[in-house]
C-alpha angles and dihedrals in degrees: 000000000000121000124218114189110204118223090239089058092051092048093050092042092058092048092048100045110266139089145213093274093056092043089056091047091050091051092048100041108013131117111261123234136168114257129199124284094028093296126135130236141191129195138194131184120225130190110251109167098177143083126282118186090348098309126102116232129186096203145007127214117214115203122189120196114204147161130220121232113177107307095342133093108213117196121228100183144323129232129196122202123189125213138068127309122188121220097004102092 
């Protein structure tokens, strides 16, 4: 499947701590989940081991919300959560 990363997704990704390369990786290798409004999502956990906004975090979880149109995955947005997730490395 082709991947189209929307500009809104890239803008939010940069603000939240991820990038186009990771978004693509999440869509290709991430764990699927159902998102709101009938959309789809995939997530992937990455080691982080540093501070963000003054707090130390071991990991970050990147979630990409997307829709499917024909043979193309079209991103809606990306979220980044900081913390620790067991069994999702």
